[in-house]
N, C-alpha and C positions, 0 to 999 in steps of 0.2 A: 672225921675231921674234913671239912670242906676245903677244896683247893683254893689257894689264894687268888684273888682277883689280879689281873695283869693289866698294867698300863704301858702301852707301847708308844715310844716317841719316834716318829719318822726321821729320816736321815737329815733333812733340812733343819728341823728343830733341834736334833741332837748336836749338829755342828754349831748352831747358834749358841746352845747351852755351853758347849766346850769353850767357845770364845769368851763367854761371860765368866766361866770358871777360871780361865787363864788369868783374867784381870783380877778376880777375887784372890787367887793364889798370889799374884804379884803384890797386892795390897797387904795381905796377911804376912807374907814373907818379909816385906819392908817394915811392917810394924812390930814384928816379934823378933827380938834380937837373937834368940837361940837358933832360929831358922837361918838367919844371915851368918851367924858365927860358924855353923856347920855346913854352909853351902848347900842347903836343900833346894833343889830346882823348883822354880815357881810353879810349873805345870803339875808337879807332884802334889803340892799343897792343895790346889784347887780340885784336882782329880780325886785325891783321897778324901777330901771333905764331902764330895758328891757320893763316893762309894759308901762312906759311913752313913750318910743320910738315907741312901737307898737301902742299905742293910737294916737300918733302924726301922724304916717303913715296913719292911718285910717281917721283922721280928715282932713289932708292936701291933701293926694294923693288918698284917696279912696281905699287904699290897706289894705285888711284884712289879717293879719298874724295869723295863727293858729299853735299850737304846739301839737304834739302827746305826751300826758303826761301819758301814761300807766305806764311808769317806776316810775313816781311820787307816784302812789298809792302803788306800791310794796315797795318802799323805806319806806313809812309810816308803812307798816306792819312789816318790819324788825326792825324799830326803836322801836315799841311798844313791839315786841317780846323780844328785848334786855332789855327793862325796866322790863319785867316780869322775865327774867332769872336772873336779879340782885336782885330780891325781895325775900330774905330769910324771911320766916315767923317770925323767931326770930327778924329780923331787923324790920319787919313791925309792931311788937308790940311797937316799939319806936314811931310809929306814934300815936297810942293810942288816947288820948284825943284831941290833935291838929287835928288829922284826922277827928274826929267826929265834932269838932267845925267848921272846914273849910267846911265840907260837909253841915252842917246846914246853914252856911253863903251863900254858893253857891246856895243851894236850895231856900232860901229866896230871893236871887237876881233873880233867874229864874222867880219867881212870879212877882216881881217888874218890871222886863224887859218886861214881857208880858202885864202887866197892862198899862205900858207906851206906848207900841206899839199899843195896842187896842185903847187907849185914843186918840192918835194922828191921827190914821186912822179915827176915828169918826169925829174929827175936820175937816178933809179933805173931809168929805162926803162919805167915803168908808165904806164897811162892816167892823165892828170892828174886825172880825176874820181875816181880811187881815193883821191886825197889828201883828198877831202871826208870820207871815212870816218875819217881821222886828224885832221880839223878839227872844225868845229862840230857835226857829226852826233853823234860819240861823246863829245866833250869838253864843249861847252856843252849839247848835247841829252841826253847820258847814255844809259843802257841802253835806255829806252823808245823814244827817237828812233832809236837804232841798229837795234833790232829792227823798227821801222816801215819804215825805208828800205832795209835790206839786201836784201829780195826784189826791189825795183826795180833795184838795182845789179846783182844776179845775172841776173835774167830780161831786163831791158830794155837794160842797158849791157854785159852780158857780162863783168863783173868777178867771177870765180868765187869769189875769197877775200874778198869784201867783208865778210861776217859776221865772219870771223876778224880782219881788219884793224880793224874797228870795235870788237869786244869786247876785243881786245888793247890798243888805244889807250885805251878807256874804263878798263880795268884800271890801266894805268900812270898815266893822268891822275887817277884817283881817289886813288891812293896819293900822287901829287905834291900834289894839292889838300889832302889831309889834313895834309901835313907843311910846306907853305910858308906857310900863312896866319898861324899864330901867330908864327913867326920874323920874318915881314915886319912885323907890327904891333909886335913887341918892338923890332926894329931902328929903326923909325921913331920910336918913343917915346923911345928912348935918343938917337938922332941929333938930334932936335929938342927934347929935354928936355921932353917932354909928360907931364903928370901925368894919372892916371885920374880918373874922376868921384868915386870913393869912395862912390857910392850903391849900397846892397846890394839894393834892390828890383829884381831883374833881370827882363827880359822872358821869358827861358827859363831854367829851372833856378834854383839858389840859389847865392849867393856862398860862397866858402870861409870867410868869417867868420860865416855864418849856420849855427848848429848845428842848429836845428830849424825846421820850417815848420808853422804851424797849419793843420790840415785839418778840414773839416767833412764828416761822413758823407754828409749829403744833398747837400752841394755837389759832392762827387765824382760822385754819381749824376746830378745835374743836368748836370754837364759831360759825362758819358758819353752822356746822352740827346741833348744838342744836337750832340755829335760824330757820333752815329749818323745824326741827321737831315741833317747836312751831307754825310755820305757818300752818303746816298740821293739828295740833290740832285745831287751829283757824278756818280752813276751815270746820271742822266737827261741832264745837260748834255754829258758826254763824247761820246756818239753824235751829238748835235746838232752839235758842233764838227766831227766827222769828216764828217758829211754836207755841211757847209759847206766842206770841203776843207782843214781845219786838223788836222794830225796832232798834237794836243796830248795829253800823257799824262793819265791818270785823276786824278793828284793835283792838276792845275790845276783840274779841275771841282770837286773837293772844297774847294779853297781858295776858289773863287768861291762855292760853296755856303755855306761858313762866313761869308763877307762878307755875303752876302744875308741869312742868318738874323740876324746881329748887327745889321744896319741896317734890317731890316723888322720881324721879330717882336720884336727887342730894342727898337726904337723904339716899337712899339705898347705894349709892357710898361712902357716908361719915359714913357708919355704922362701928361698932367696928372692924370688920375683915378687911375692906378696907379703914380705915380712912386715912392712909398716902397716899395711891394711890388716893383717892378721893380728898384730900386737894390739891395734886399736880395737878390733872386734872382741878379743878375749878380755882385754882390760876394761872395756866399757860394760861388759856383762858381769864382772866380778862381784860388784856390790849387789846387783840384782839377784845373782845366784846365791849369795850369802843370805840375803833377806828371805828369799823363798825357802831356802833350806832351814833357816831358823824358825820361820813360821810353821813349816811342816813338822819339825821336830817337836816344838812346843805343843801344838794342837794334837799331834799323835799321842804324846805321853799323857796329856790331859784326858783324851778319849779312852786310852788304854786303861787308865785307873778308874775313870767314872763308870766304865763298863764292867768292873769287877762284880761278880755275884757272890757275896760272902757266904750265902747259905749253901753253896756247893760243898763247903767244908763239913756239913752235917753227915754223920755216919763214918767219916774217916778222920775225924778231927784229931784223935789221940795219936794215931800213927803219923799223920802228916805233920802235926806240930812237933812231935819228937824228932823225926828225921830232919825237918827243916831247921829246927834250932841247931842241931848238930851240923847241918850243911852250912848255915850262916857262920857259925863259930869256926868251922874249917876254912871257909873263904876268908874271914878276917885274919886268922892266924897265918894262912898261906900268903896273903897279900902283904901283910906288914913285915913278916920275918923272912920271906923268900923273894917275892916279886920286887919289893922295894930295894933290897940289897943287890939283887941280881941285875936290875935295870939301871943301877948307877948311883943310888943314894943322893940324887939331886932333885931340883924342882920338877924336871921332866919326869923323873921316876915317880914323884909324888902324884902328879897328874895322871900318869899311867895307872897308879894304884887306885885313884878315884874311879877310873873306868873299869878296873878288873872285876869289880863286883857285878857290873853290867854284863861282862863277858860270861861270868860263871853262874849268875843267879837270875838275871833279867833278860836283857836284849842289847843289841848294839845301840839302839836309840837311847836306852837307859845309860849305857856307858858314856856316850857322847854328851848326854844331858848333864851327867855328873861332872865330867871334865869341863864342860862349858861353864858350869856354875863356879868351879874353882878358878878357871881362867879369867872369868869376868871380874873376879875380885883381886887376883894376883898377877895377871898378865898372861900373854900367849905362851903356848907350849907346842910349837909346830911339829916337833918330832913325835910327840904323843898323839897328835891328831892325824898323823900319817899312819903310825904303827897300829894303834888300837882298832880303828875301823876296818883296816885290812885284815887283821888277825881275826876279829870276832865277826866281821861281816862276810868273810869269804873262806879263809883257810880253815878256821876252827869248825865250820859246818861240815867240811869234807872229812876232817879227822873224826868228828862226832858221829857222822854217818857210818864210817868204817868201824869204829869202836862198838856202836850199838849193834850193827849187823853181826859182829863177832860174839857178843855176849848173849844175844837172844837165842843162839843155837841150842 
């Protein structure tokens, strides 16, 4: 059997296609009522359509289509830097107890996730530790954590297909995370007769009722300047984390960089002498920062899904599908029966539940995209947008690293 022909799209063409797919997803989501009803994010629709076409081309024509997705990783860094820049420590205090509760829930779920993966691996006659690649490494940790741990599993533990297991699990988990968040929130709101907040001033993006957003030319440039500075700080912090033994992805460093800038340089600018100037500075860049963050999130998610290589599932399909079906069912049950009740049984809790699948099955970007889709239809949920990104963008990665290091021994 001859190897399939490969068609490689360079970075510029890949980014252009992602923009086109975003608009395709927007049109399809607007035209198909079930997608609107279940709050499926628009980037998910366009990206998954592309992944399906690419998979079909491989299966029918033997044509392997690959995209240069370097831009995707940069978009993710900008998105997390933007979250950091919007994180005033005074506002973070509002997270308080809910943040600690959600972190405890996510930490407990990491343990359940790994125990499930290891148990199913043993049932299939595999090394139980191979199940970790279908647990929190690939699902809670995402692509970056999978790439970091795969060489250790191959070289030290002798699990030759560890990379394939991890990437396939991450692929299925990402798709599941994109599709369960909105429906879970919608079901909870209907089941408990919960009304949205009705507030149109969203933390990410704009509501469906907002036709236009006022932007300031210099405000956009200010936002871009501070985002770049946050990325520079992230580039310094990430190697320091690695030297300390924490395999945290680059976006965590950029998130921290944004928080540091907002609460050091921002505090200095908002000091007594410069209070009026500082307030104008941060206020003028607010809309620009929201716009850049929204664009980066949408295009990142589109590119993440369009880059899925469905043929990676060949050879491990039975095991991966079995364990992932169980993982998704566990996430749904845990979210609806434990997370919702523990987080307060209100609209904010429903939005948190929309994002919890992103924490446990996909990525922080997926979590925020799911929450944004719900908020655009039902109103802002400020506490949820403070708590969830901090938990799944920073704290849970530290917990995950510690749990993995304990279980691989």
